[in-house]
Structure formats: C-alpha cells, structure tokens
N, C-alpha and C positions, 0 to 999 in steps of 0.2 A: 699312656700317651696323652700329652698334654692337649686341651682344645684348640682349634684352629681361631686364630684370630678374626675378628668381624670385619670383612673387607668392604671399604668403602670407596666408590670410583665416582668419578666427577671430571668434566672436562667443557673447556669453551672453544667454540668455533672461530679459526682464525680469519674472520672475515671483516674486522674492523678494529676500532680502538676501545679498549675495555671502558666500560660505562659504570655508574653508578648501581643500575640494575644487576649486571654481572656480579657486581662485589656483595650488595645484600641477598643477592637470590643464591649465588653459588660460592664464591670464594670465601667470604667471612664464615658460613657456618660450615664449609667443609674442612677449613683449617683448623677451626675449633675443634672440630671432630677428631683431627688428626693427632690432637694432643694427648688423647684417652689412651689408657695403656693395654685396653683390650680390641685396637683398632688399629689395622693395618690400611693405610691410605694409598690410592691410587689418583694419579693427576696427570691428565693429558691435554695436549694442545691439537684440537681436532682440524689439523689441516686440510685432510683428504674432505671432510664434510664442507669444508670451504669452497672446495672446486664445484661444488653445485650451482652455486650462483654468483660467484666470483671469478670472471675471466682476466683478471689482473695480476699476473705473477709478482708486481712490485708489491701490492697492495697485500697479497697473502702473506709475503714474505716480512714485511713490516709489521703486520698484524701478529704475526707468531712471534715477532721480537719483544711487540709491546705485552703481550699476553703473558709470557714466560716471566718477563721482568715483572709484570704486574704479581703473579704467584709469588715471587722471592720478596718483592718489597712489602708483601701482606703478610709475611711471617712464614711461609713454606719453607722447610728445612730438609733440602733434597738428601740428608744422611740418613734421615729417619723414615721418609715415604718413596714412593713410586713415583717418579717424575719424569716423563717422557713426551714425544712428540709422537703422535698418530701413525705418520707415515713411515718412522723409522723402525715399525713394527709389521713386517711383511706378513705374518701369520693372521694379523685381523683382516686382510684383504681375502686371504685363502679361506677363512672361516665364514666372510661373508658368502662364498659361493656354495660353500657347504650347507648353509642356513636358506640360501636362496632356494636350495632344492627343496627344502621342507617347508618354507613358508608359503602360507596361503594365498593366492592372488586376491581373493575376496577381501582378506583382512587388509592388505595393501590399499585396495581402493577406497577403503574407509579413514586411512589416515588423514589427518586434519590438514596438513600443509597441500598436499594433493587434491584434496576436495576443495579448499579454498581456492586452487589455482584453477580448477575446473569449473567451479561457480562464477569465478569472475569472466573466464571465457564465455560462459553461457550469456552472461549478463551483457557482453560485448556483443553477442551475435557471432562467435567464433566456434570453430571445431571444439570441441572439449578437451582435446590433449594439444592446441595449439601452442607452440613455445614451451611444452613442458618437457625436460630432458629426463631420461631414464633415471639419472642421479636423484629426482627429487622425488620418484615413485619408489626406487629402492633404500631411500635414506634411512628407513626405520630397520632395514636388515643389517645395512652397516653399523648403525648404533646399537643393535642386538650384539654383534660380534665384538663390539667394542665392551661390551659388558660380560658376555659370556664367556669370552676367551680367560678372563681371570676370576671367573666364577664370583663376581662381586655379590655381597649380600645386602647391601644399600644403597641406593643411587640417588643422591639429592637433586631434585629438579624442581621447576616451577610447575604450577598447576597444569599450564599447557603442553608439559610434555609428561603427564602421567601416562597418556596413551601408548607412547613409546616404550615404556618400561613393560606395560602389559603386553606389547606385542614381543618384547624379550623374552617374556615368560612363556607366551604362546609358543613361539617358534623353539624354544628350549626344550617345552614339554613335548613337543612334536620330535624333535630328535633323539630326546631319551625315549621315547614310547619305542621308536625304532630301532634304535640301535644301544640301549641300554643307559644306565643312569652317569651321565657324564657331567651334566651342566647343573649348578646351583640355580635355584630360579628367584631372581632377585626381588628386592622390596623397595618401594617408592619410600623416599625420606623428603618431606616437606616442612620447612621453618614455616609455623602456622601463622605467625604474625606477617610476615614480608616473603610470601613466596614470591609475587610478581609486584615489581616497582613500577608506579605510572611514568609516563614521560612526560615533557613539557606541556603536552596537550590534552593530558588525562589519559590519553591512551595507553596501553603498555609500553613501557620503555623499551625501543626495538631499534638497532641501526637501518632496518628495513622502513621505518617510518621517519627517520632522519629526526628523533624528536628526544635525544639523548644527552645527558651531563657525562661527559668524559671523567674518568674515575680520578685523572691525574692533572686536570685542567689546573691552569694558575689559579692564585687567590682570587684576581681580579675577574677572571674570566667565570669561575665559579659562582660568583655574588652575581655578575650580570645574568648567567643563565636561571639561577633560583629565582631572581627578581622578574624574569620572564615566564615563570609557571603560570598558567591560565587559573584564574580565580573568577568568583562571579561579582555582581556588581552592590553587595552590601557594603553600606558604608561603616565608618568606624561607629561602634556602639551597637550596632544592630548584631543578635545572635546569630551565629554561624553554624552550618552542619558540620561537624567535625567528620564525621562517616562519609560522607559523599564529597571530601576535600581531597584532590591529589595532593594540596601541602600537606595537610596532617597526615597521609600515609608516609609522605617523604620523612616528616617529622619522626613518626613512631619507629620507622625502619632504623633509626640511628640514637634514639632516646632511650633511657631507663623506665620502668614503668611510672616510677614517681613523675619524672619529667612530662612523661606523656598523659598522665592525670591532670598534671597542671596546665599543659597546654589545651586539653580538651575542654577544660573549666574556662581557659580563657577564650576559647571560641566561642562558649555557651556565653560568656559576658561582653561578646562584641569586639575583640581585639582586632585592631586595624590590619589590613592584608599587607601593608608595608611592613609593619612590626613583626606581624606572624613571620615574615619572608626572612627578615634580619637574624629571627632567632633562630630559623632554620639554617641559613648561612653559617651562623656560629657556630651551631651545634655540629652541623657535618665538618666543618673545617679542622674542628679540634681533633676529630679522628683522623681525618686525611692528611693533615699537613704533615706528620713525620713519614707517613708511609710516601708522601709525594717526594720529601727529600731523599728517601732511600732508592725509589724508582729511578730519580734522574741519575743517580750514581752507577746504578746498574744498566740502564739504556745506552750509556757511553762506552760500556764494555761487551759487546755481544759475543766475542771469541770466547768468554767466560761462560755465558749462558748456552753457548753451542755445545760446548765441551761438555758441560752437566747434562743436557738433554741427548746427548748421544752416549754419555757414561749410563744413562739411567735407562735407555732402551737395550743396550748391551746386555746389561745385567738383567734386565727382565727377560729378555729372549733366552739367555742361557738358563735361568732358574725356573721359568713359567712357561713362556708362550710356546718354544720350540717342542718341549717334552710333552706338553699337552696337547698340541696340533698333531703330532707323531701319532699319539693315541687315537686321535680323532679320526686321522686318515686310517688308521688300522680297522676302526670301528666301521668305516663305511665300506671299506673293502680296496682302499688304495694301496697296496700291499705289494711288497718285492715278491715276485713270481718265483724267484730262488729259494724263498722261504714257505712258499705254500705247502703244507702238508697234504698227504692223500685223503681222498674224501672220508675214507672209514675213520683214519686217525683225526681228522677235524671234527667229525660227529662225537668221537669217543671224548674230545677236548670239550666240547659244548657240553657234554654231561656232566662235566667237573665244573662248568663255571659256577659263579656263586649265585645265589638267590637275587632277585632284582625287585625294587619296587618301580612301577611305571603309573606314571599320573597322565590324567587325559580329562577331558571335558565331554560331556555328553550333550546330546540335542536339548534336553532339558534346561540347559545352562549351569547344571551344578557340576561340581568338582569330584572326582574319583580317584581311586589307585587301586591295583591289585598287587599282589606279590606273586611273582613267578619264580619257578626253578626250572632252568630250560626252557622246554615250550610247555610245561605244566604251569597252571595255575593252581595255587595253593589257596588264596585268600582274595575275596573280593570286597570293596568297601562300600559303605553306604555313600551316599550323596554328602556333600560338603558345599556351603555357602561360596566358600573362597579358596582359592588355592594355597592360601596362606594356611586356613584350617586345615586340609589335607596334608599340608607339608608337615605342620607341627605334629600330627597324629602318627605319621610315618617317623618322626624324630624319637618320639615317646615309644613306639614300637620296637625301633634298633636299640634304644637305650634299655628299657626294661621288659619288653614284650616275653622274652622268654620265662621270666619269674612271675609277672603279674597277670598274663593271660588266661583266661579259661572260656570253655565252651559250656553254652547250655542248650541241651537238646531242644530243638525247635525255636531258638531264641537267638541264634547267631553267637558271634565271638565278641566277648567284653574285654577291656582294659580297665582293671577296676569296675565302677559302674557304667563305663561310658561303653555305647555299642560300638563296635569296629568295623562290623561287616559279616560274612558268611563264610563258611568253609567251601571250596569248590567241591562238586560232586566226587564223591570217591576217596575225599582227602581225610586223612584222619588227623586229629589234634594234635597227636604227638609229632607226625611229621612237620606241622607247622611250628611247632614248639623248636623241633631241630634246627630249621632253617632259621627263627628268630635267633637262637643261641650262637648261629655263626655270626651274626651281625654284632651281639653282645661282644663277643670273642675279640672282634676284630677293633671295636671301641675300647677295650682294654688297654 
C-alpha cells in the first residue's frame, strides 16, 4: 500500500478584498507547497466564517469572487488541487455539530477572538457578552470541522491562528477517545520569516483595522499606499532600526536573503525613508504586476470561477466528505434503525473490532495514549510533552512495533531503547505483539 500524500489545507474568509498580508501569510506559501509531489492541497473560500461579522450579502458575494480569482491568478491549478467553497460542502456544518457535542466550553471561553471581545465590553462598562453572537464564540469549532473533515496533516496559518489549530487537535482527540480513531490531528505550519505582515499603521494587517494594502491595487494606488506606511522621524543619514520597522518587515517578505541583507545594511547606514519606500514599492510591484494582469482577466468572467468551485466541491463530496461523514454518523450512533443488529450480535461484532490507539491529555498537562482491544486496555503509555511526540510514537508502533517491541520485567515496554509504557494488568506481552501485528498487516 503506497503512503497517503501529506494533506495541506488553508482558506481565507470572504469578508473583504484580498491584501498583501493574505498573500504572504497564506496564499503564496500554500501554493508553493501544492507543487510538491508528496502533497495533496486543499484550498477553500471560508464564506460561512464571513457571516460571523459581515451582514452585507453583496460584500460576501463580491469577496468570494475576488478571493477565488486571487488564488487562480497567483498560480493555483484546480486540476491538481482541491479547490472549493466552504458552503458548498454541507458535511462541514454537520460535522460542526458533532464536534460541538464534544468540545469543552471552557476551551472556547479562552479563544482569543472571544476573549478580546469580552475585554472590550468590560473596558466600556458593558455586559461581558454584549453584542457578541454565538457564531464568534463557536468559530473555533467550525474551523475544526474545516480541518478534521478532510484529515488535514498541516494547516498553514499566522501565529495568531495557532490556538485554533490546537483546539482542532483537542476536539479531534476527544472525539477519537469517545468513538475510535477517525481524525488525523493536524500540525501548524508557519512560514517563519513572515507569518504576519504589518499594516500601514504598524499593527497586524487586517481588514478589521482598515490598514491593508489590496493585493491587486493599481500600480499608482500601490505606490501611494506604500508611501503612507508609518515610519519614525529619523532623518536621512541617521541609522535606522530594521527589526523595529514595519517598512523593513514588508521588504523582507518579498525580497531574497541577499536583497534583505543589503536593505538591512542600508538601514544601518541611514537610508532616507523616501528611498526605502521607493525600493519597497519596486520590489513588490515586480512580483505582483503579472499576477494583477491575470486577476483582472479572471474577475471579468465570474461564471468560469463559479463552475470551477462547484465542480471542485461536487468531486470532493463524492470522494471524501460524504463517505467519511457517513462513517462518523455511524460512529456516534446516528444509524438506520432497519440495520440495527440485535444486542448479542452487536456485542459479538464489538469483540471482533480492530485494536485502537486512543490519545488524551491528563491534568498534569502531558499527553498520553493507550492501546485498547474492545473494552480491554493492553498498553498504557508514559507521558509526552506534546501531542505530536505521542502521535509519532504511535506511528512507529504501528509500523514496527510487532517486530521491535520488547518487554523488560519491572521496567516496562520498550521500542528499541525507548520506553513506551507499561502493560495493563493481566496482559501478556504476546497479546500486545499480536495486536500490533494487525496494524503492521494493515500497513503492508
């Protein structure tokens, strides 16, 4: 059996016009990753997320068109990736409810966007939840459904979105613990140099702050906006702090390492702000100009984009979403009554179910797993610092555990020199090896 391709998933909320921050933080790195031979890429337009804060139908529709055209203009190849509109996949919203029923409210209370809204209300002397809709509160669950429905391995995000991926892992782990191993737990992928691009005022570039530079602004508008980036009052000839400069962060996002090093030296030598802005404008326009031309041609033919989105969603539903959601419905008990087995037969079937690894987090903050066969625990792991460490060890056990595992009396179960955990009471090592052999057979 050939290994599954690494799935990389990303999307942009359709609440405004795509800007340079979207481009460097999500679009560009995601499209570059899609060209790797071992990657299966998923790109979606998050129009359901847009409804949380946008109640202007025409704006949502226009933004959806602009963002779709942006992906295509920037090099997306629909024939080799998954390209779809979120609202065209009803399985996402159904999975959102299944995850809602396992998501801890305490975790959602700590979501950054919700906490920030509560803090604003308190600062203004309002009730904590004044003006906050349930959509904002439940946003992390919908985002988790976006990711988990397609078992994404990696999700490229800015640093401010890391918490949402951690929540998706938490909700997926909880579901797996209750109903069996169904979800891949996603990993965050960040482009270290430019995960978040500053806006014109130095804060994060965001439509909410109205401090963005539209990705496909005209050449004249692009220059005007770049020259409006806030800088300090240092005169030409005075050394300038590159690391503290929003202007330098912009330049670094578009320049090569050599170009960035030269600009850093220019800052140290006191380059004039006007000259620095002119160089930034020229560097950005070189990259964006050909994309702008393709974008303008695409935006003039919305019916072509609509067809591509609908075709992408239909194919994805047939091949992935609908059959997987059917399995999840079965797992939680949403089953056809006419197919229900008698209780005794159901118990017998449960006895023949394959062994499963179940991951979870304890109150000590560490991550654990156990191997179960039916209702019986075979192996209990030691604690791990991260869910990724635990997941990697599970993967090794599935691949090589039946051949490399050994049990040292009183010292636990080892994989090579690595302590894995301990046999449950009454379990023989032969029973554990037999269970692991079943995983190895499935992988073959």
